[in-house]
PDB file of N, CA, C and O in Angstrom, chain B, residues numbered from 101:
ATOM      1  N   VAL B 101     -15.132  33.927  -9.071  1.00  0.00           N
ATOM      2  CA  VAL B 101     -13.697  33.877  -8.821  1.00  0.00           C
ATOM      3  C   VAL B 101     -13.385  32.837  -7.744  1.00  0.00           C
ATOM      4  O   VAL B 101     -12.437  32.063  -7.871  1.00  0.00           O
ATOM      5  N   ARG B 102     -14.204  32.831  -6.675  1.00  0.00           N
ATOM      6  CA  ARG B 102     -13.972  31.843  -5.608  1.00  0.00           C
ATOM      7  C   ARG B 102     -14.179  30.422  -6.111  1.00  0.00           C
ATOM      8  O   ARG B 102     -13.434  29.502  -5.774  1.00  0.00           O
ATOM      9  N   ARG B 103     -15.213  30.274  -6.928  1.00  0.00           N
ATOM     10  CA  ARG B 103     -15.490  28.928  -7.453  1.00  0.00           C
ATOM     11  C   ARG B 103     -14.330  28.439  -8.305  1.00  0.00           C
ATOM     12  O   ARG B 103     -13.929  27.280  -8.195  1.00  0.00           O
ATOM     13  N   ALA B 104     -13.797  29.289  -9.136  1.00  0.00           N
ATOM     14  CA  ALA B 104     -12.664  28.906  -9.984  1.00  0.00           C
ATOM     15  C   ALA B 104     -11.457  28.536  -9.130  1.00  0.00           C
ATOM     16  O   ALA B 104     -10.742  27.581  -9.432  1.00  0.00           O
ATOM     17  N   ALA B 105     -11.236  29.296  -8.065  1.00  0.00           N
ATOM     18  CA  ALA B 105     -10.121  28.988  -7.163  1.00  0.00           C
ATOM     19  C   ALA B 105     -10.349  27.657  -6.458  1.00  0.00           C
ATOM     20  O   ALA B 105      -9.416  26.877  -6.270  1.00  0.00           O
ATOM     21  N   ALA B 106     -11.599  27.403  -6.070  1.00  0.00           N
ATOM     22  CA  ALA B 106     -11.914  26.143  -5.395  1.00  0.00           C
ATOM     23  C   ALA B 106     -11.720  24.962  -6.339  1.00  0.00           C
ATOM     24  O   ALA B 106     -11.191  23.925  -5.940  1.00  0.00           O
ATOM     25  N   VAL B 107     -12.144  25.118  -7.580  1.00  0.00           N
ATOM     26  CA  VAL B 107     -11.981  24.045  -8.571  1.00  0.00           C
ATOM     27  C   VAL B 107     -10.502  23.800  -8.833  1.00  0.00           C
ATOM     28  O   VAL B 107     -10.065  22.653  -8.936  1.00  0.00           O
ATOM     29  N   ALA B 108      -9.737  24.872  -8.939  1.00  0.00           N
ATOM     30  CA  ALA B 108      -8.295  24.726  -9.171  1.00  0.00           C
ATOM     31  C   ALA B 108      -7.624  24.025  -7.996  1.00  0.00           C
ATOM     32  O   ALA B 108      -6.769  23.161  -8.192  1.00  0.00           O
ATOM     33  N   THR B 109      -8.010  24.395  -6.778  1.00  0.00           N
ATOM     34  CA  THR B 109      -7.443  23.755  -5.584  1.00  0.00           C
ATOM     35  C   THR B 109      -7.805  22.277  -5.547  1.00  0.00           C
ATOM     36  O   THR B 109      -6.974  21.433  -5.212  1.00  0.00           O
ATOM     37  N   GLU B 110      -9.052  21.971  -5.895  1.00  0.00           N
ATOM     38  CA  GLU B 110      -9.479  20.572  -5.904  1.00  0.00           C
ATOM     39  C   GLU B 110      -8.673  19.765  -6.915  1.00  0.00           C
ATOM     40  O   GLU B 110      -8.265  18.640  -6.626  1.00  0.00           O
ATOM     41  N   GLN B 111      -8.444  20.325  -8.088  1.00  0.00           N
ATOM     42  CA  GLN B 111      -7.665  19.619  -9.106  1.00  0.00           C
ATOM     43  C   GLN B 111      -6.220  19.415  -8.661  1.00  0.00           C
ATOM     44  O   GLN B 111      -5.614  18.383  -8.951  1.00  0.00           O
ATOM     45  N   GLU B 112      -5.676  20.400  -7.956  1.00  0.00           N
ATOM     46  CA  GLU B 112      -4.323  20.244  -7.414  1.00  0.00           C
ATOM     47  C   GLU B 112      -4.275  19.094  -6.419  1.00  0.00           C
ATOM     48  O   GLU B 112      -3.325  18.312  -6.402  1.00  0.00           O
ATOM     49  N   MET B 113      -5.312  18.997  -5.588  1.00  0.00           N
ATOM     50  CA  MET B 113      -5.357  17.924  -4.593  1.00  0.00           C
ATOM     51  C   MET B 113      -5.506  16.562  -5.269  1.00  0.00           C
ATOM     52  O   MET B 113      -4.898  15.584  -4.836  1.00  0.00           O
ATOM     53  N   VAL B 114      -6.310  16.498  -6.326  1.00  0.00           N
ATOM     54  CA  VAL B 114      -6.476  15.240  -7.061  1.00  0.00           C
ATOM     55  C   VAL B 114      -5.132  14.812  -7.650  1.00  0.00           C
ATOM     56  O   VAL B 114      -4.764  13.639  -7.593  1.00  0.00           O
ATOM     57  N   ALA B 115      -4.409  15.773  -8.213  1.00  0.00           N
ATOM     58  CA  ALA B 115      -3.089  15.463  -8.778  1.00  0.00           C
ATOM     59  C   ALA B 115      -2.125  15.025  -7.686  1.00  0.00           C
ATOM     60  O   ALA B 115      -1.314  14.123  -7.894  1.00  0.00           O
ATOM     61  N   ARG B 116      -2.208  15.655  -6.536  1.00  0.00           N
ATOM     62  CA  ARG B 116      -1.315  15.299  -5.422  1.00  0.00           C
ATOM     63  C   ARG B 116      -1.604  13.889  -4.916  1.00  0.00           C
ATOM     64  O   ARG B 116      -0.682  13.132  -4.611  1.00  0.00           O
ATOM     65  N   VAL B 117      -2.885  13.542  -4.829  1.00  0.00           N
ATOM     66  CA  VAL B 117      -3.261  12.189  -4.407  1.00  0.00           C
ATOM     67  C   VAL B 117      -2.712  11.165  -5.396  1.00  0.00           C
ATOM     68  O   VAL B 117      -2.187  10.129  -4.986  1.00  0.00           O
ATOM     69  N   ALA B 118      -2.826  11.442  -6.686  1.00  0.00           N
ATOM     70  CA  ALA B 118      -2.304  10.526  -7.705  1.00  0.00           C
ATOM     71  C   ALA B 118      -0.795  10.377  -7.562  1.00  0.00           C
ATOM     72  O   ALA B 118      -0.261   9.278  -7.712  1.00  0.00           O
ATOM     73  N   GLU B 119      -0.109  11.472  -7.275  1.00  0.00           N
ATOM     74  CA  GLU B 119       1.341  11.423  -7.083  1.00  0.00           C
ATOM     75  C   GLU B 119       1.704  10.575  -5.861  1.00  0.00           C
ATOM     76  O   GLU B 119       2.647   9.785  -5.904  1.00  0.00           O
ATOM     77  N   MET B 120       0.958  10.743  -4.786  1.00  0.00           N
ATOM     78  CA  MET B 120       1.231   9.972  -3.570  1.00  0.00           C
ATOM     79  C   MET B 120       0.963   8.482  -3.797  1.00  0.00           C
ATOM     80  O   MET B 120       1.704   7.632  -3.303  1.00  0.00           O
ATOM     81  N   ARG B 121      -0.096   8.170  -4.545  1.00  0.00           N
ATOM     82  CA  ARG B 121      -0.377   6.761  -4.851  1.00  0.00           C
ATOM     83  C   ARG B 121       0.755   6.157  -5.667  1.00  0.00           C
ATOM     84  O   ARG B 121       1.124   5.001  -5.464  1.00  0.00           O
ATOM     85  N   ALA B 122       1.305   6.936  -6.588  1.00  0.00           N
ATOM     86  CA  ALA B 122       2.433   6.455  -7.392  1.00  0.00           C
ATOM     87  C   ALA B 122       3.639   6.176  -6.504  1.00  0.00           C
ATOM     88  O   ALA B 122       4.357   5.201  -6.725  1.00  0.00           O
ATOM     89  N   ARG B 123       3.866   7.019  -5.508  1.00  0.00           N
ATOM     90  CA  ARG B 123       4.978   6.785  -4.579  1.00  0.00           C
ATOM     91  C   ARG B 123       4.764   5.515  -3.766  1.00  0.00           C
ATOM     92  O   ARG B 123       5.710   4.770  -3.509  1.00  0.00           O
ATOM     93  N   VAL B 124       3.522   5.271  -3.363  1.00  0.00           N
ATOM     94  CA  VAL B 124       3.215   4.053  -2.608  1.00  0.00           C
ATOM     95  C   VAL B 124       3.484   2.826  -3.467  1.00  0.00           C
ATOM     96  O   VAL B 124       4.065   1.850  -2.993  1.00  0.00           O
ATOM     97  N   VAL B 125       3.065   2.870  -4.726  1.00  0.00           N
ATOM     98  CA  VAL B 125       3.294   1.744  -5.638  1.00  0.00           C
ATOM     99  C   VAL B 125       4.789   1.498  -5.804  1.00  0.00           C
ATOM    100  O   VAL B 125       5.233   0.350  -5.813  1.00  0.00           O
ATOM    101  N   GLU B 126       5.566   2.570  -5.936  1.00  0.00           N
ATOM    102  CA  GLU B 126       7.023   2.433  -6.044  1.00  0.00           C
ATOM    103  C   GLU B 126       7.601   1.757  -4.812  1.00  0.00           C
ATOM    104  O   GLU B 126       8.418   0.842  -4.917  1.00  0.00           O
ATOM    105  N   ALA B 127       7.172   2.215  -3.648  1.00  0.00           N
ATOM    106  CA  ALA B 127       7.694   1.661  -2.399  1.00  0.00           C
ATOM    107  C   ALA B 127       7.293   0.198  -2.246  1.00  0.00           C
ATOM    108  O   ALA B 127       8.100  -0.625  -1.814  1.00  0.00           O
ATOM    109  N   GLU B 128       6.046  -0.130  -2.600  1.00  0.00           N
ATOM    110  CA  GLU B 128       5.590  -1.516  -2.493  1.00  0.00           C
ATOM    111  C   GLU B 128       6.353  -2.423  -3.450  1.00  0.00           C
ATOM    112  O   GLU B 128       6.550  -3.602  -3.155  1.00  0.00           O
ATOM    113  N   ALA B 129       6.781  -1.898  -4.580  1.00  0.00           N
ATOM    114  CA  ALA B 129       7.545  -2.697  -5.538  1.00  0.00           C
ATOM    115  C   ALA B 129       8.927  -3.041  -4.997  1.00  0.00           C
ATOM    116  O   ALA B 129       9.526  -4.030  -5.420  1.00  0.00           O
ATOM    117  N   GLN B 130       9.438  -2.246  -4.076  1.00  0.00           N
ATOM    118  CA  GLN B 130      10.763  -2.488  -3.508  1.00  0.00           C
ATOM    119  C   GLN B 130      10.749  -3.521  -2.386  1.00  0.00           C
ATOM    120  O   GLN B 130      11.802  -4.046  -2.024  1.00  0.00           O
ATOM    121  N   VAL B 131       9.585  -3.819  -1.832  1.00  0.00           N
ATOM    122  CA  VAL B 131       9.501  -4.752  -0.707  1.00  0.00           C
ATOM    123  C   VAL B 131      10.019  -6.140  -1.074  1.00  0.00           C
ATOM    124  O   VAL B 131      10.856  -6.673  -0.345  1.00  0.00           O
ATOM    125  N   PRO B 132       9.560  -6.759  -2.182  1.00  0.00           N
ATOM    126  CA  PRO B 132      10.094  -8.088  -2.516  1.00  0.00           C
ATOM    127  C   PRO B 132      11.607  -8.084  -2.730  1.00  0.00           C
ATOM    128  O   PRO B 132      12.290  -9.048  -2.384  1.00  0.00           O
ATOM    129  N   LEU B 133      12.122  -7.001  -3.299  1.00  0.00           N
ATOM    130  CA  LEU B 133      13.571  -6.906  -3.497  1.00  0.00           C
ATOM    131  C   LEU B 133      14.297  -6.860  -2.158  1.00  0.00           C
ATOM    132  O   LEU B 133      15.338  -7.493  -1.985  1.00  0.00           O
ATOM    133  N   ALA B 134      13.743  -6.112  -1.219  1.00  0.00           N
ATOM    134  CA  ALA B 134      14.359  -6.017   0.106  1.00  0.00           C
ATOM    135  C   ALA B 134      14.293  -7.355   0.836  1.00  0.00           C
ATOM    136  O   ALA B 134      15.238  -7.733   1.527  1.00  0.00           O
ATOM    137  N   ILE B 135      13.184  -8.070   0.686  1.00  0.00           N
ATOM    138  CA  ILE B 135      13.054  -9.379   1.331  1.00  0.00           C
ATOM    139  C   ILE B 135      14.070 -10.352   0.747  1.00  0.00           C
ATOM    140  O   ILE B 135      14.712 -11.093   1.491  1.00  0.00           O
ATOM    141  N   SER B 136      14.223 -10.359  -0.571  1.00  0.00           N
ATOM    142  CA  SER B 136      15.187 -11.283  -1.178  1.00  0.00           C
ATOM    143  C   SER B 136      16.610 -10.933  -0.763  1.00  0.00           C
ATOM    144  O   SER B 136      17.429 -11.825  -0.545  1.00  0.00           O
ATOM    145  N   GLU B 137      16.908  -9.651  -0.653  1.00  0.00           N
ATOM    146  CA  GLU B 137      18.238  -9.238  -0.194  1.00  0.00           C
ATOM    147  C   GLU B 137      18.464  -9.666   1.257  1.00  0.00           C
ATOM    148  O   GLU B 137      19.563 -10.087   1.618  1.00  0.00           O
ATOM    149  N   ALA B 138      17.430  -9.557   2.083  1.00  0.00           N
ATOM    150  CA  ALA B 138      17.552  -9.983   3.480  1.00  0.00           C
ATOM    151  C   ALA B 138      17.783 -11.490   3.567  1.00  0.00           C
ATOM    152  O   ALA B 138      18.546 -11.953   4.415  1.00  0.00           O
ATOM    153  N   PHE B 139      17.126 -12.258   2.693  1.00  0.00           N
ATOM    154  CA  PHE B 139      17.376 -13.705   2.645  1.00  0.00           C
ATOM    155  C   PHE B 139      18.838 -13.981   2.307  1.00  0.00           C
ATOM    156  O   PHE B 139      19.509 -14.765   2.979  1.00  0.00           O
ATOM    157  N   ARG B 140      19.318 -13.323   1.256  1.00  0.00           N
ATOM    158  CA  ARG B 140      20.692 -13.554   0.812  1.00  0.00           C
ATOM    159  C   ARG B 140      21.716 -13.166   1.871  1.00  0.00           C
ATOM    160  O   ARG B 140      22.714 -13.862   2.058  1.00  0.00           O
ATOM    161  N   SER B 141      21.472 -12.061   2.560  1.00  0.00           N
ATOM    162  CA  SER B 141      22.451 -11.582   3.542  1.00  0.00           C
ATOM    163  C   SER B 141      22.328 -12.290   4.882  1.00  0.00           C
ATOM    164  O   SER B 141      23.165 -12.098   5.765  1.00  0.00           O
ATOM    165  N   GLY B 142      21.293 -13.106   5.042  1.00  0.00           N
ATOM    166  CA  GLY B 142      21.133 -13.849   6.285  1.00  0.00           C
ATOM    167  C   GLY B 142      20.397 -13.091   7.374  1.00  0.00           C
ATOM    168  O   GLY B 142      20.343 -13.549   8.515  1.00  0.00           O
ATOM    169  N   ASN B 143      19.833 -11.948   7.045  1.00  0.00           N
ATOM    170  CA  ASN B 143      19.098 -11.168   8.040  1.00  0.00           C
ATOM    171  C   ASN B 143      17.648 -11.610   8.194  1.00  0.00           C
ATOM    172  O   ASN B 143      16.953 -11.159   9.104  1.00  0.00           O
ATOM    173  N   LEU B 144      17.190 -12.486   7.313  1.00  0.00           N
ATOM    174  CA  LEU B 144      15.818 -12.975   7.370  1.00  0.00           C
ATOM    175  C   LEU B 144      15.841 -14.479   7.157  1.00  0.00           C
ATOM    176  O   LEU B 144      16.332 -14.969   6.140  1.00  0.00           O
ATOM    177  N   GLY B 145      15.311 -15.193   8.117  1.00  0.00           N
ATOM    178  CA  GLY B 145      15.256 -16.644   8.009  1.00  0.00           C
ATOM    179  C   GLY B 145      13.919 -17.101   7.457  1.00  0.00           C
ATOM    180  O   GLY B 145      12.994 -16.306   7.285  1.00  0.00           O
ATOM    181  N   VAL B 146      13.833 -18.388   7.184  1.00  0.00           N
ATOM    182  CA  VAL B 146      12.603 -18.951   6.628  1.00  0.00           C
ATOM    183  C   VAL B 146      11.447 -18.777   7.599  1.00  0.00           C
ATOM    184  O   VAL B 146      10.345 -18.404   7.196  1.00  0.00           O
ATOM    185  N   MET B 147      11.691 -19.045   8.873  1.00  0.00           N
ATOM    186  CA  MET B 147      10.615 -18.915   9.860  1.00  0.00           C
ATOM    187  C   MET B 147      10.179 -17.453  10.007  1.00  0.00           C
ATOM    188  O   MET B 147       8.996 -17.173  10.200  1.00  0.00           O
ATOM    189  N   ASP B 148      11.128 -16.534   9.917  1.00  0.00           N
ATOM    190  CA  ASP B 148      10.774 -15.111   9.965  1.00  0.00           C
ATOM    191  C   ASP B 148       9.874 -14.754   8.781  1.00  0.00           C
ATOM    192  O   ASP B 148       8.907 -14.005   8.924  1.00  0.00           O
ATOM    193  N   TYR B 149      10.208 -15.300   7.615  1.00  0.00           N
ATOM    194  CA  TYR B 149       9.422 -15.035   6.415  1.00  0.00           C
ATOM    195  C   TYR B 149       8.003 -15.584   6.570  1.00  0.00           C
ATOM    196  O   TYR B 149       7.034 -14.899   6.244  1.00  0.00           O
ATOM    197  N   TYR B 150       7.879 -16.816   7.064  1.00  0.00           N
ATOM    198  CA  TYR B 150       6.551 -17.400   7.253  1.00  0.00           C
ATOM    199  C   TYR B 150       5.755 -16.638   8.302  1.00  0.00           C
ATOM    200  O   TYR B 150       4.540 -16.488   8.167  1.00  0.00           O
ATOM    201  N   ARG B 151       6.416 -16.159   9.336  1.00  0.00           N
ATOM    202  CA  ARG B 151       5.740 -15.359  10.358  1.00  0.00           C
ATOM    203  C   ARG B 151       5.209 -14.060   9.734  1.00  0.00           C
ATOM    204  O   ARG B 151       4.087 -13.638  10.018  1.00  0.00           O
ATOM    205  N   LEU B 152       6.024 -13.437   8.885  1.00  0.00           N
ATOM    206  CA  LEU B 152       5.610 -12.216   8.194  1.00  0.00           C
ATOM    207  C   LEU B 152       4.392 -12.480   7.309  1.00  0.00           C
ATOM    208  O   LEU B 152       3.425 -11.719   7.338  1.00  0.00           O
ATOM    209  N   LYS B 153       4.439 -13.548   6.528  1.00  0.00           N
ATOM    210  CA  LYS B 153       3.316 -13.874   5.648  1.00  0.00           C
ATOM    211  C   LYS B 153       2.056 -14.188   6.457  1.00  0.00           C
ATOM    212  O   LYS B 153       0.950 -13.842   6.043  1.00  0.00           O
ATOM    213  N   ASN B 154       2.223 -14.842   7.610  1.00  0.00           N
ATOM    214  CA  ASN B 154       1.081 -15.162   8.459  1.00  0.00           C
ATOM    215  C   ASN B 154       0.439 -13.885   8.998  1.00  0.00           C
ATOM    216  O   ASN B 154      -0.786 -13.776   9.050  1.00  0.00           O
ATOM    217  N   ILE B 155       1.257 -12.933   9.394  1.00  0.00           N
ATOM    218  CA  ILE B 155       0.732 -11.661   9.895  1.00  0.00           C
ATOM    219  C   ILE B 155      -0.009 -10.923   8.784  1.00  0.00           C
ATOM    220  O   ILE B 155      -1.068 -10.341   9.022  1.00  0.00           O
ATOM    221  N   GLN B 156       0.545 -10.945   7.569  1.00  0.00           N
ATOM    222  CA  GLN B 156      -0.121 -10.289   6.443  1.00  0.00           C
ATOM    223  C   GLN B 156      -1.468 -10.947   6.147  1.00  0.00           C
ATOM    224  O   GLN B 156      -2.458 -10.258   5.898  1.00  0.00           O
ATOM    225  N   ALA B 157      -1.505 -12.274   6.175  1.00  0.00           N
ATOM    226  CA  ALA B 157      -2.752 -12.989   5.913  1.00  0.00           C
ATOM    227  C   ALA B 157      -3.774 -12.697   7.010  1.00  0.00           C
ATOM    228  O   ALA B 157      -4.959 -12.519   6.728  1.00  0.00           O
ATOM    229  N   ASP B 158      -3.314 -12.650   8.255  1.00  0.00           N
ATOM    230  CA  ASP B 158      -4.198 -12.370   9.378  1.00  0.00           C
ATOM    231  C   ASP B 158      -4.793 -10.967   9.257  1.00  0.00           C
ATOM    232  O   ASP B 158      -5.985 -10.767   9.490  1.00  0.00           O
ATOM    233  N   THR B 159      -3.964 -10.012   8.895  1.00  0.00           N
ATOM    234  CA  THR B 159      -4.434  -8.638   8.730  1.00  0.00           C
ATOM    235  C   THR B 159      -5.453  -8.551   7.602  1.00  0.00           C
ATOM    236  O   THR B 159      -6.471  -7.871   7.729  1.00  0.00           O
ATOM    237  N   SER B 160      -5.179  -9.238   6.506  1.00  0.00           N
ATOM    238  CA  SER B 160      -6.103  -9.247   5.378  1.00  0.00           C
ATOM    239  C   SER B 160      -7.446  -9.861   5.778  1.00  0.00           C
ATOM    240  O   SER B 160      -8.504  -9.354   5.406  1.00  0.00           O
ATOM    241  N   MET B 161      -7.393 -10.955   6.540  1.00  0.00           N
ATOM    242  CA  MET B 161      -8.611 -11.613   6.992  1.00  0.00           C
ATOM    243  C   MET B 161      -9.412 -10.688   7.910  1.00  0.00           C
ATOM    244  O   MET B 161     -10.631 -10.580   7.777  1.00  0.00           O
ATOM    245  N   ARG B 162      -8.726 -10.024   8.837  1.00  0.00           N
ATOM    246  CA  ARG B 162      -9.418  -9.121   9.763  1.00  0.00           C
ATOM    247  C   ARG B 162     -10.055  -7.951   9.014  1.00  0.00           C
ATOM    248  O   ARG B 162     -11.156  -7.517   9.355  1.00  0.00           O
ATOM    249  N   ASP B 163      -9.371  -7.448   8.006  1.00  0.00           N
ATOM    250  CA  ASP B 163      -9.949  -6.371   7.198  1.00  0.00           C
ATOM    251  C   ASP B 163     -11.206  -6.850   6.482  1.00  0.00           C
ATOM    252  O   ASP B 163     -12.196  -6.123   6.407  1.00  0.00           O
ATOM    253  N   ALA B 164     -11.166  -8.072   5.958  1.00  0.00           N
ATOM    254  CA  ALA B 164     -12.323  -8.619   5.254  1.00  0.00           C
ATOM    255  C   ALA B 164     -13.496  -8.812   6.213  1.00  0.00           C
ATOM    256  O   ALA B 164     -14.637  -8.496   5.877  1.00  0.00           O
ATOM    257  N   ILE B 165     -13.217  -9.325   7.390  1.00  0.00           N
ATOM    258  CA  ILE B 165     -14.272  -9.536   8.380  1.00  0.00           C
ATOM    259  C   ILE B 165     -14.821  -8.197   8.855  1.00  0.00           C
ATOM    260  O   ILE B 165     -16.025  -8.046   9.065  1.00  0.00           O
ATOM    261  N   GLY B 166     -13.925  -7.227   9.022  1.00  0.00           N
ATOM    262  CA  GLY B 166     -14.330  -5.917   9.514  1.00  0.00           C
ATOM    263  C   GLY B 166     -15.078  -5.087   8.493  1.00  0.00           C
ATOM    264  O   GLY B 166     -15.557  -3.999   8.811  1.00  0.00           O
ATOM    265  N   GLY B 167     -15.186  -5.581   7.276  1.00  0.00           N
ATOM    266  CA  GLY B 167     -15.955  -4.885   6.259  1.00  0.00           C
ATOM    267  C   GLY B 167     -15.197  -3.781   5.564  1.00  0.00           C
ATOM    268  O   GLY B 167     -15.813  -2.878   4.999  1.00  0.00           O
ATOM    269  N   GLU B 168     -13.876  -3.824   5.589  1.00  0.00           N
ATOM    270  CA  GLU B 168     -13.104  -2.835   4.844  1.00  0.00           C
ATOM    271  C   GLU B 168     -13.505  -2.944   3.386  1.00  0.00           C
ATOM    272  O   GLU B 168     -13.613  -4.045   2.845  1.00  0.00           O
ATOM    273  N   ASP B 169     -13.723  -1.817   2.756  1.00  0.00           N
ATOM    274  CA  ASP B 169     -14.168  -1.802   1.362  1.00  0.00           C
ATOM    275  C   ASP B 169     -12.961  -1.683   0.445  1.00  0.00           C
ATOM    276  O   ASP B 169     -12.787  -0.677  -0.242  1.00  0.00           O
ATOM    277  N   GLU B 170     -12.122  -2.726   0.440  1.00  0.00           N
ATOM    278  CA  GLU B 170     -10.905  -2.720  -0.365  1.00  0.00           C
ATOM    279  C   GLU B 170     -10.945  -3.833  -1.386  1.00  0.00           C
ATOM    280  O   GLU B 170     -11.524  -4.896  -1.162  1.00  0.00           O
ATOM    281  N   GLY B 171     -10.318  -3.561  -2.506  1.00  0.00           N
ATOM    282  CA  GLY B 171     -10.173  -4.575  -3.531  1.00  0.00           C
ATOM    283  C   GLY B 171      -8.945  -5.416  -3.258  1.00  0.00           C
ATOM    284  O   GLY B 171      -8.230  -5.157  -2.290  1.00  0.00           O
ATOM    285  N   PRO B 172      -8.678  -6.422  -4.085  1.00  0.00           N
ATOM    286  CA  PRO B 172      -7.529  -7.299  -3.863  1.00  0.00           C
ATOM    287  C   PRO B 172      -6.188  -6.593  -4.018  1.00  0.00           C
ATOM    288  O   PRO B 172      -5.176  -7.065  -3.501  1.00  0.00           O
ATOM    289  N   ASP B 173      -6.171  -5.463  -4.728  1.00  0.00           N
ATOM    290  CA  ASP B 173      -4.919  -4.734  -4.904  1.00  0.00           C
ATOM    291  C   ASP B 173      -4.687  -3.709  -3.807  1.00  0.00           C
ATOM    292  O   ASP B 173      -3.698  -2.976  -3.847  1.00  0.00           O
ATOM    293  N   GLY B 174      -5.585  -3.644  -2.824  1.00  0.00           N
ATOM    294  CA  GLY B 174      -5.395  -2.756  -1.691  1.00  0.00           C
ATOM    295  C   GLY B 174      -5.985  -1.371  -1.864  1.00  0.00           C
ATOM    296  O   GLY B 174      -5.901  -0.543  -0.957  1.00  0.00           O
ATOM    297  N   GLU B 175      -6.588  -1.104  -3.031  1.00  0.00           N
ATOM    298  CA  GLU B 175      -7.171   0.217  -3.238  1.00  0.00           C
ATOM    299  C   GLU B 175      -8.610   0.234  -2.743  1.00  0.00           C
ATOM    300  O   GLU B 175      -9.337  -0.751  -2.871  1.00  0.00           O
ATOM    301  N   LEU B 176      -9.004   1.354  -2.181  1.00  0.00           N
ATOM    302  CA  LEU B 176     -10.374   1.501  -1.720  1.00  0.00           C
ATOM    303  C   LEU B 176     -11.314   1.575  -2.908  1.00  0.00           C
ATOM    304  O   LEU B 176     -11.017   2.220  -3.913  1.00  0.00           O
ATOM    305  N   LYS B 177     -12.452   0.908  -2.779  1.00  0.00           N
ATOM    306  CA  LYS B 177     -13.458   0.940  -3.838  1.00  0.00           C
ATOM    307  C   LYS B 177     -14.410   2.108  -3.592  1.00  0.00           C
ATOM    308  O   LYS B 177     -14.612   2.547  -2.460  1.00  0.00           O
ATOM    309  N   GLY B 178     -14.984   2.592  -4.685  1.00  0.00           N
ATOM    310  CA  GLY B 178     -16.046   3.594  -4.618  1.00  0.00           C
ATOM    311  C   GLY B 178     -15.670   4.756  -3.826  1.00  0.00           C
ATOM    312  O   GLY B 178     -16.464   5.686  -3.679  1.00  0.00           O
TER     313      GLY B 178
END
């Protein structure tokens, strides 16, 4: 009985993780839209955009040097 409950709980957690990953993908899809809207409304300038991209590239480089086990899409491997 305990084993069945443990397996059921584990499956619930697996489903919850999948749901959370789907939410992250949704949120990440909205980022380019928000950036383009900020450009149009004047809240984001070209230099601000380049600074943002530079920070993202720097973070990616540091993760690669630090041995983060991530793929190009940001998901952890293995």
